CHARMM internal coordinates of N, CA and C (Angstrom, degrees):
IC EDIT
DIST 1 N 1 CA 1.4364
DIST 1 CA 1 C 1.5382
ANGL 1 N 1 CA 1 C 108.39
DIST 1 C 2 N 1.2920
ANGL 1 CA 1 C 2 N 116.46
DIHE 1 N 1 CA 1 C 2 N 131.98
DIST 2 N 2 CA 1.4586
ANGL 1 C 2 N 2 CA 121.85
DIHE 1 CA 1 C 2 N 2 CA 177.45
DIST 2 CA 2 C 1.5237
ANGL 2 N 2 CA 2 C 108.53
DIHE 1 C 2 N 2 CA 2 C -104.13
DIST 2 C 3 N 1.3222
ANGL 2 CA 2 C 3 N 116.24
DIHE 2 N 2 CA 2 C 3 N 123.25
DIST 3 N 3 CA 1.4544
ANGL 2 C 3 N 3 CA 121.54
DIHE 2 CA 2 C 3 N 3 CA 178.60
DIST 3 CA 3 C 1.5179
ANGL 3 N 3 CA 3 C 109.55
DIHE 2 C 3 N 3 CA 3 C -104.50
DIST 3 C 4 N 1.3043
ANGL 3 CA 3 C 4 N 116.39
DIHE 3 N 3 CA 3 C 4 N 132.63
DIST 4 N 4 CA 1.4577
ANGL 3 C 4 N 4 CA 121.66
DIHE 3 CA 3 C 4 N 4 CA 177.96
DIST 4 CA 4 C 1.5220
ANGL 4 N 4 CA 4 C 108.76
DIHE 3 C 4 N 4 CA 4 C -113.20
DIST 4 C 5 N 1.3309
ANGL 4 CA 4 C 5 N 117.38
DIHE 4 N 4 CA 4 C 5 N 139.59
DIST 5 N 5 CA 1.4668
ANGL 4 C 5 N 5 CA 119.54
DIHE 4 CA 4 C 5 N 5 CA 178.30
DIST 5 CA 5 C 1.5294
ANGL 5 N 5 CA 5 C 110.76
DIHE 4 C 5 N 5 CA 5 C -63.58
DIST 5 C 6 N 1.3198
ANGL 5 CA 5 C 6 N 115.58
DIHE 5 N 5 CA 5 C 6 N 143.38
DIST 6 N 6 CA 1.4584
ANGL 5 C 6 N 6 CA 120.01
DIHE 5 CA 5 C 6 N 6 CA 177.14
DIST 6 CA 6 C 1.5314
ANGL 6 N 6 CA 6 C 108.79
DIHE 5 C 6 N 6 CA 6 C -125.43
DIST 6 C 7 N 1.3096
ANGL 6 CA 6 C 7 N 115.42
DIHE 6 N 6 CA 6 C 7 N 158.53
DIST 7 N 7 CA 1.4604
ANGL 6 C 7 N 7 CA 121.92
DIHE 6 CA 6 C 7 N 7 CA 175.68
DIST 7 CA 7 C 1.5129
ANGL 7 N 7 CA 7 C 107.38
DIHE 6 C 7 N 7 CA 7 C -115.39
DIST 7 C 8 N 1.3220
ANGL 7 CA 7 C 8 N 116.15
DIHE 7 N 7 CA 7 C 8 N 129.48
DIST 8 N 8 CA 1.4612
ANGL 7 C 8 N 8 CA 121.55
DIHE 7 CA 7 C 8 N 8 CA 179.32
DIST 8 CA 8 C 1.5308
ANGL 8 N 8 CA 8 C 108.63
DIHE 7 C 8 N 8 CA 8 C -102.45
DIST 8 C 9 N 1.3246
ANGL 8 CA 8 C 9 N 116.30
DIHE 8 N 8 CA 8 C 9 N 127.74
DIST 9 N 9 CA 1.4622
ANGL 8 C 9 N 9 CA 122.10
DIHE 8 CA 8 C 9 N 9 CA -179.74
DIST 9 CA 9 C 1.5232
ANGL 9 N 9 CA 9 C 109.00
DIHE 8 C 9 N 9 CA 9 C -112.40
DIST 9 C 10 N 1.3107
ANGL 9 CA 9 C 10 N 115.68
DIHE 9 N 9 CA 9 C 10 N 135.02
DIST 10 N 10 CA 1.4570
ANGL 9 C 10 N 10 CA 121.59
DIHE 9 CA 9 C 10 N 10 CA 173.48
DIST 10 CA 10 C 1.5174
ANGL 10 N 10 CA 10 C 109.17
DIHE 9 C 10 N 10 CA 10 C -129.78
DIST 10 C 11 N 1.3119
ANGL 10 CA 10 C 11 N 116.51
DIHE 10 N 10 CA 10 C 11 N -175.08
DIST 11 N 11 CA 1.4571
ANGL 10 C 11 N 11 CA 119.30
DIHE 10 CA 10 C 11 N 11 CA 179.86
DIST 11 CA 11 C 1.5269
ANGL 11 N 11 CA 11 C 111.68
DIHE 10 C 11 N 11 CA 11 C -76.31
DIST 11 C 12 N 1.3328
ANGL 11 CA 11 C 12 N 117.92
DIHE 11 N 11 CA 11 C 12 N -24.07
DIST 12 N 12 CA 1.4639
ANGL 11 C 12 N 12 CA 122.20
DIHE 11 CA 11 C 12 N 12 CA -177.38
DIST 12 CA 12 C 1.5202
ANGL 12 N 12 CA 12 C 114.19
DIHE 11 C 12 N 12 CA 12 C -117.18
DIST 12 C 13 N 1.3210
ANGL 12 CA 12 C 13 N 117.53
DIHE 12 N 12 CA 12 C 13 N -15.41
DIST 13 N 13 CA 1.4607
ANGL 12 C 13 N 13 CA 118.96
DIHE 12 CA 12 C 13 N 13 CA -171.33
DIST 13 CA 13 C 1.5192
ANGL 13 N 13 CA 13 C 110.38
DIHE 12 C 13 N 13 CA 13 C -146.96
DIST 13 C 14 N 1.3247
ANGL 13 CA 13 C 14 N 114.59
DIHE 13 N 13 CA 13 C 14 N 155.29
DIST 14 N 14 CA 1.4701
ANGL 13 C 14 N 14 CA 122.22
DIHE 13 CA 13 C 14 N 14 CA 174.00
DIST 14 CA 14 C 1.5200
ANGL 14 N 14 CA 14 C 106.60
DIHE 13 C 14 N 14 CA 14 C -129.45
DIST 14 C 15 N 1.3072
ANGL 14 CA 14 C 15 N 117.78
DIHE 14 N 14 CA 14 C 15 N 126.54
DIST 15 N 15 CA 1.4588
ANGL 14 C 15 N 15 CA 123.28
DIHE 14 CA 14 C 15 N 15 CA 178.63
DIST 15 CA 15 C 1.5133
ANGL 15 N 15 CA 15 C 109.32
DIHE 14 C 15 N 15 CA 15 C -112.40
DIST 15 C 16 N 1.3243
ANGL 15 CA 15 C 16 N 115.71
DIHE 15 N 15 CA 15 C 16 N 127.55
DIST 16 N 16 CA 1.4575
ANGL 15 C 16 N 16 CA 119.90
DIHE 15 CA 15 C 16 N 16 CA 178.25
DIST 16 CA 16 C 1.5155
ANGL 16 N 16 CA 16 C 108.93
DIHE 15 C 16 N 16 CA 16 C -146.10
DIST 16 C 17 N 1.3254
ANGL 16 CA 16 C 17 N 117.96
DIHE 16 N 16 CA 16 C 17 N 153.65
DIST 17 N 17 CA 1.4592
ANGL 16 C 17 N 17 CA 120.71
DIHE 16 CA 16 C 17 N 17 CA 178.91
DIST 17 CA 17 C 1.5365
ANGL 17 N 17 CA 17 C 110.47
DIHE 16 C 17 N 17 CA 17 C -61.42
DIST 17 C 18 N 1.3330
ANGL 17 CA 17 C 18 N 116.10
DIHE 17 N 17 CA 17 C 18 N 140.80
DIST 18 N 18 CA 1.4533
ANGL 17 C 18 N 18 CA 119.50
DIHE 17 CA 17 C 18 N 18 CA 176.58
DIST 18 CA 18 C 1.5078
ANGL 18 N 18 CA 18 C 111.31
DIHE 17 C 18 N 18 CA 18 C -69.51
DIST 18 C 19 N 1.3322
ANGL 18 CA 18 C 19 N 115.15
DIHE 18 N 18 CA 18 C 19 N 146.32
DIST 19 N 19 CA 1.4629
ANGL 18 C 19 N 19 CA 120.83
DIHE 18 CA 18 C 19 N 19 CA 175.68
DIST 19 CA 19 C 1.5235
ANGL 19 N 19 CA 19 C 107.50
DIHE 18 C 19 N 19 CA 19 C -146.44
DIST 19 C 20 N 1.3065
ANGL 19 CA 19 C 20 N 116.43
DIHE 19 N 19 CA 19 C 20 N 174.53
DIST 20 N 20 CA 1.4641
ANGL 19 C 20 N 20 CA 120.32
DIHE 19 CA 19 C 20 N 20 CA 178.33
DIST 20 CA 20 C 1.5332
ANGL 20 N 20 CA 20 C 111.13
DIHE 19 C 20 N 20 CA 20 C -63.93
DIST 20 C 21 N 1.3133
ANGL 20 CA 20 C 21 N 117.12
DIHE 20 N 20 CA 20 C 21 N -18.10
DIST 21 N 21 CA 1.4663
ANGL 20 C 21 N 21 CA 121.99
DIHE 20 CA 20 C 21 N 21 CA 175.05
DIST 21 CA 21 C 1.5350
ANGL 21 N 21 CA 21 C 110.86
DIHE 20 C 21 N 21 CA 21 C -59.45
DIST 21 C 22 N 1.3200
ANGL 21 CA 21 C 22 N 117.68
DIHE 21 N 21 CA 21 C 22 N -27.00
DIST 22 N 22 CA 1.4515
ANGL 21 C 22 N 22 CA 123.59
DIHE 21 CA 21 C 22 N 22 CA -177.75
DIST 22 CA 22 C 1.5331
ANGL 22 N 22 CA 22 C 114.16
DIHE 21 C 22 N 22 CA 22 C -89.04
DIST 22 C 23 N 1.3132
ANGL 22 CA 22 C 23 N 117.57
DIHE 22 N 22 CA 22 C 23 N -3.83
DIST 23 N 23 CA 1.4661
ANGL 22 C 23 N 23 CA 122.03
DIHE 22 CA 22 C 23 N 23 CA -169.95
DIST 23 CA 23 C 1.5333
ANGL 23 N 23 CA 23 C 113.25
DIHE 22 C 23 N 23 CA 23 C -55.61
DIST 23 C 24 N 1.3196
ANGL 23 CA 23 C 24 N 118.48
DIHE 23 N 23 CA 23 C 24 N -49.58
DIST 24 N 24 CA 1.4742
ANGL 23 C 24 N 24 CA 120.20
DIHE 23 CA 23 C 24 N 24 CA -176.90
DIST 24 CA 24 C 1.5232
ANGL 24 N 24 CA 24 C 111.83
DIHE 23 C 24 N 24 CA 24 C -63.19
DIST 24 C 25 N 1.3393
ANGL 24 CA 24 C 25 N 117.05
DIHE 24 N 24 CA 24 C 25 N -41.89
DIST 25 N 25 CA 1.4629
ANGL 24 C 25 N 25 CA 120.01
DIHE 24 CA 24 C 25 N 25 CA 178.84
DIST 25 CA 25 C 1.5261
ANGL 25 N 25 CA 25 C 111.10
DIHE 24 C 25 N 25 CA 25 C -65.85
DIST 25 C 26 N 1.3377
ANGL 25 CA 25 C 26 N 117.84
DIHE 25 N 25 CA 25 C 26 N -38.21
DIST 26 N 26 CA 1.4543
ANGL 25 C 26 N 26 CA 120.09
DIHE 25 CA 25 C 26 N 26 CA 178.54
DIST 26 CA 26 C 1.5296
ANGL 26 N 26 CA 26 C 111.19
DIHE 25 C 26 N 26 CA 26 C -66.91
DIST 26 C 27 N 1.3254
ANGL 26 CA 26 C 27 N 117.19
DIHE 26 N 26 CA 26 C 27 N -36.53
DIST 27 N 27 CA 1.4647
ANGL 26 C 27 N 27 CA 120.27
DIHE 26 CA 26 C 27 N 27 CA 178.24
DIST 27 CA 27 C 1.5306
ANGL 27 N 27 CA 27 C 111.04
DIHE 26 C 27 N 27 CA 27 C -65.00
DIST 27 C 28 N 1.3276
ANGL 27 CA 27 C 28 N 117.06
DIHE 27 N 27 CA 27 C 28 N -35.32
DIST 28 N 28 CA 1.4690
ANGL 27 C 28 N 28 CA 120.07
DIHE 27 CA 27 C 28 N 28 CA 179.61
DIST 28 CA 28 C 1.5170
ANGL 28 N 28 CA 28 C 112.42
DIHE 27 C 28 N 28 CA 28 C -57.15
DIST 28 C 29 N 1.3084
ANGL 28 CA 28 C 29 N 116.95
DIHE 28 N 28 CA 28 C 29 N -39.60
DIST 29 N 29 CA 1.4723
ANGL 28 C 29 N 29 CA 120.14
DIHE 28 CA 28 C 29 N 29 CA -178.76
DIST 29 CA 29 C 1.5268
ANGL 29 N 29 CA 29 C 112.91
DIHE 28 C 29 N 29 CA 29 C -103.10
DIST 29 C 30 N 1.3228
ANGL 29 CA 29 C 30 N 117.16
DIHE 29 N 29 CA 29 C 30 N -29.13
DIST 30 N 30 CA 1.4529
ANGL 29 C 30 N 30 CA 120.67
DIHE 29 CA 29 C 30 N 30 CA -172.20
DIST 30 CA 30 C 1.5152
ANGL 30 N 30 CA 30 C 115.25
DIHE 29 C 30 N 30 CA 30 C -82.84
DIST 30 C 31 N 1.3152
ANGL 30 CA 30 C 31 N 118.48
DIHE 30 N 30 CA 30 C 31 N -11.10
DIST 31 N 31 CA 1.4597
ANGL 30 C 31 N 31 CA 119.61
DIHE 30 CA 30 C 31 N 31 CA -179.39
DIST 31 CA 31 C 1.5307
ANGL 31 N 31 CA 31 C 112.36
DIHE 30 C 31 N 31 CA 31 C -98.24
DIST 31 C 32 N 1.3033
ANGL 31 CA 31 C 32 N 117.08
DIHE 31 N 31 CA 31 C 32 N 13.58
DIST 32 N 32 CA 1.4567
ANGL 31 C 32 N 32 CA 122.07
DIHE 31 CA 31 C 32 N 32 CA 174.90
DIST 32 CA 32 C 1.5320
ANGL 32 N 32 CA 32 C 108.75
DIHE 31 C 32 N 32 CA 32 C -70.61
DIST 32 C 33 N 1.3255
ANGL 32 CA 32 C 33 N 116.92
DIHE 32 N 32 CA 32 C 33 N 120.67
DIST 33 N 33 CA 1.4678
ANGL 32 C 33 N 33 CA 121.08
DIHE 32 CA 32 C 33 N 33 CA -176.67
DIST 33 CA 33 C 1.5087
ANGL 33 N 33 CA 33 C 113.78
DIHE 32 C 33 N 33 CA 33 C -56.14
DIST 33 C 34 N 1.3221
ANGL 33 CA 33 C 34 N 117.71
DIHE 33 N 33 CA 33 C 34 N -30.17
DIST 34 N 34 CA 1.4734
ANGL 33 C 34 N 34 CA 121.57
DIHE 33 CA 33 C 34 N 34 CA -179.71
DIST 34 CA 34 C 1.5358
ANGL 34 N 34 CA 34 C 111.82
DIHE 33 C 34 N 34 CA 34 C -60.63
DIST 34 C 35 N 1.3321
ANGL 34 CA 34 C 35 N 117.00
DIHE 34 N 34 CA 34 C 35 N -30.36
DIST 35 N 35 CA 1.4697
ANGL 34 C 35 N 35 CA 120.44
DIHE 34 CA 34 C 35 N 35 CA -178.79
DIST 35 CA 35 C 1.5269
ANGL 35 N 35 CA 35 C 112.82
DIHE 34 C 35 N 35 CA 35 C -69.01
DIST 35 C 36 N 1.3077
ANGL 35 CA 35 C 36 N 117.81
DIHE 35 N 35 CA 35 C 36 N -23.22
DIST 36 N 36 CA 1.4553
ANGL 35 C 36 N 36 CA 121.49
DIHE 35 CA 35 C 36 N 36 CA -170.75
DIST 36 CA 36 C 1.5212
ANGL 36 N 36 CA 36 C 113.19
DIHE 35 C 36 N 36 CA 36 C -105.63
DIST 36 C 37 N 1.3160
ANGL 36 CA 36 C 37 N 118.32
DIHE 36 N 36 CA 36 C 37 N 8.31
DIST 37 N 37 CA 1.4610
ANGL 36 C 37 N 37 CA 120.74
DIHE 36 CA 36 C 37 N 37 CA -178.30
DIST 37 CA 37 C 1.5303
ANGL 37 N 37 CA 37 C 113.91
DIHE 36 C 37 N 37 CA 37 C -68.73
DIST 37 C 38 N 1.3128
ANGL 37 CA 37 C 38 N 118.22
DIHE 37 N 37 CA 37 C 38 N -28.69
DIST 38 N 38 CA 1.4585
ANGL 37 C 38 N 38 CA 121.85
DIHE 37 CA 37 C 38 N 38 CA -175.02
DIST 38 CA 38 C 1.5171
ANGL 38 N 38 CA 38 C 114.03
DIHE 37 C 38 N 38 CA 38 C -108.97
DIST 38 C 39 N 1.3475
ANGL 38 CA 38 C 39 N 116.57
DIHE 38 N 38 CA 38 C 39 N 18.25
DIST 39 N 39 CA 1.4632
ANGL 38 C 39 N 39 CA 119.41
DIHE 38 CA 38 C 39 N 39 CA -179.53
DIST 39 CA 39 C 1.5196
ANGL 39 N 39 CA 39 C 110.75
DIHE 38 C 39 N 39 CA 39 C -119.95
DIST 39 C 40 N 1.3133
ANGL 39 CA 39 C 40 N 115.47
DIHE 39 N 39 CA 39 C 40 N 162.99
DIST 40 N 40 CA 1.4643
ANGL 39 C 40 N 40 CA 120.69
DIHE 39 CA 39 C 40 N 40 CA 176.78
DIST 40 CA 40 C 1.5386
ANGL 40 N 40 CA 40 C 110.67
DIHE 39 C 40 N 40 CA 40 C -81.17
DIST 40 C 41 N 1.3304
ANGL 40 CA 40 C 41 N 116.60
DIHE 40 N 40 CA 40 C 41 N -28.24
DIST 41 N 41 CA 1.4511
ANGL 40 C 41 N 41 CA 122.06
DIHE 40 CA 40 C 41 N 41 CA 179.09
DIST 41 CA 41 C 1.5166
ANGL 41 N 41 CA 41 C 109.55
DIHE 40 C 41 N 41 CA 41 C -96.73
DIST 41 C 42 N 1.3236
ANGL 41 CA 41 C 42 N 117.47
DIHE 41 N 41 CA 41 C 42 N 140.13
DIST 42 N 42 CA 1.4661
ANGL 41 C 42 N 42 CA 121.08
DIHE 41 CA 41 C 42 N 42 CA 179.51
DIST 42 CA 42 C 1.5107
ANGL 42 N 42 CA 42 C 108.90
DIHE 41 C 42 N 42 CA 42 C -125.48
DIST 42 C 43 N 1.3248
ANGL 42 CA 42 C 43 N 116.19
DIHE 42 N 42 CA 42 C 43 N 128.74
DIST 43 N 43 CA 1.4482
ANGL 42 C 43 N 43 CA 122.13
DIHE 42 CA 42 C 43 N 43 CA 176.45
DIST 43 CA 43 C 1.5242
ANGL 43 N 43 CA 43 C 108.19
DIHE 42 C 43 N 43 CA 43 C -105.21
DIST 43 C 44 N 1.3324
ANGL 43 CA 43 C 44 N 117.06
DIHE 43 N 43 CA 43 C 44 N 121.96
DIST 44 N 44 CA 1.4711
ANGL 43 C 44 N 44 CA 119.68
DIHE 43 CA 43 C 44 N 44 CA -177.05
DIST 44 CA 44 C 1.5183
ANGL 44 N 44 CA 44 C 113.40
DIHE 43 C 44 N 44 CA 44 C -124.89
DIST 44 C 45 N 1.3402
ANGL 44 CA 44 C 45 N 117.49
DIHE 44 N 44 CA 44 C 45 N -13.48
DIST 45 N 45 CA 1.4541
ANGL 44 C 45 N 45 CA 120.43
DIHE 44 CA 44 C 45 N 45 CA -177.22
DIST 45 CA 45 C 1.5364
ANGL 45 N 45 CA 45 C 110.19
DIHE 44 C 45 N 45 CA 45 C -134.21
DIST 45 C 46 N 1.3271
ANGL 45 CA 45 C 46 N 117.53
DIHE 45 N 45 CA 45 C 46 N 161.40
DIST 46 N 46 CA 1.4623
ANGL 45 C 46 N 46 CA 119.51
DIHE 45 CA 45 C 46 N 46 CA 174.31
DIST 46 CA 46 C 1.5369
ANGL 46 N 46 CA 46 C 112.38
DIHE 45 C 46 N 46 CA 46 C -58.46
DIST 46 C 47 N 1.3223
ANGL 46 CA 46 C 47 N 118.45
DIHE 46 N 46 CA 46 C 47 N -33.90
DIST 47 N 47 CA 1.4655
ANGL 46 C 47 N 47 CA 120.52
DIHE 46 CA 46 C 47 N 47 CA 176.61
DIST 47 CA 47 C 1.5297
ANGL 47 N 47 CA 47 C 111.34
DIHE 46 C 47 N 47 CA 47 C -64.59
DIST 47 C 48 N 1.3416
ANGL 47 CA 47 C 48 N 117.43
DIHE 47 N 47 CA 47 C 48 N -38.19
DIST 48 N 48 CA 1.4635
ANGL 47 C 48 N 48 CA 120.10
DIHE 47 CA 47 C 48 N 48 CA 174.90
DIST 48 CA 48 C 1.5309
ANGL 48 N 48 CA 48 C 110.68
DIHE 47 C 48 N 48 CA 48 C -59.03
DIST 48 C 49 N 1.3216
ANGL 48 CA 48 C 49 N 116.05
DIHE 48 N 48 CA 48 C 49 N -41.80
DIST 49 N 49 CA 1.4599
ANGL 48 C 49 N 49 CA 120.85
DIHE 48 CA 48 C 49 N 49 CA -179.36
DIST 49 CA 49 C 1.5232
ANGL 49 N 49 CA 49 C 111.13
DIHE 48 C 49 N 49 CA 49 C -65.45
DIST 49 C 50 N 1.3237
ANGL 49 CA 49 C 50 N 117.87
DIHE 49 N 49 CA 49 C 50 N -35.48
DIST 50 N 50 CA 1.4786
ANGL 49 C 50 N 50 CA 120.75
DIHE 49 CA 49 C 50 N 50 CA 178.51
DIST 50 CA 50 C 1.5188
ANGL 50 N 50 CA 50 C 110.42
DIHE 49 C 50 N 50 CA 50 C -64.69
DIST 50 C 51 N 1.3229
ANGL 50 CA 50 C 51 N 115.85
DIHE 50 N 50 CA 50 C 51 N -37.14
DIST 51 N 51 CA 1.4520
ANGL 50 C 51 N 51 CA 119.82
DIHE 50 CA 50 C 51 N 51 CA -178.76
DIST 51 CA 51 C 1.5184
ANGL 51 N 51 CA 51 C 110.27
DIHE 50 C 51 N 51 CA 51 C -67.98
END
COOR INIT
IC SEED 1 N 1 CA 1 C
IC BUILD
């Protein structure tokens, strides 16, 4: 069976598979130190986010 990624569109939201195309936008919100206070893993750099 071959599975192809799909994008779901709604009136309020769009869902699509993550790709490296999203990296810069994810770094904008994902590198906020407040997000990592309650986790064992800490992301502090764009390279961390790529991993």
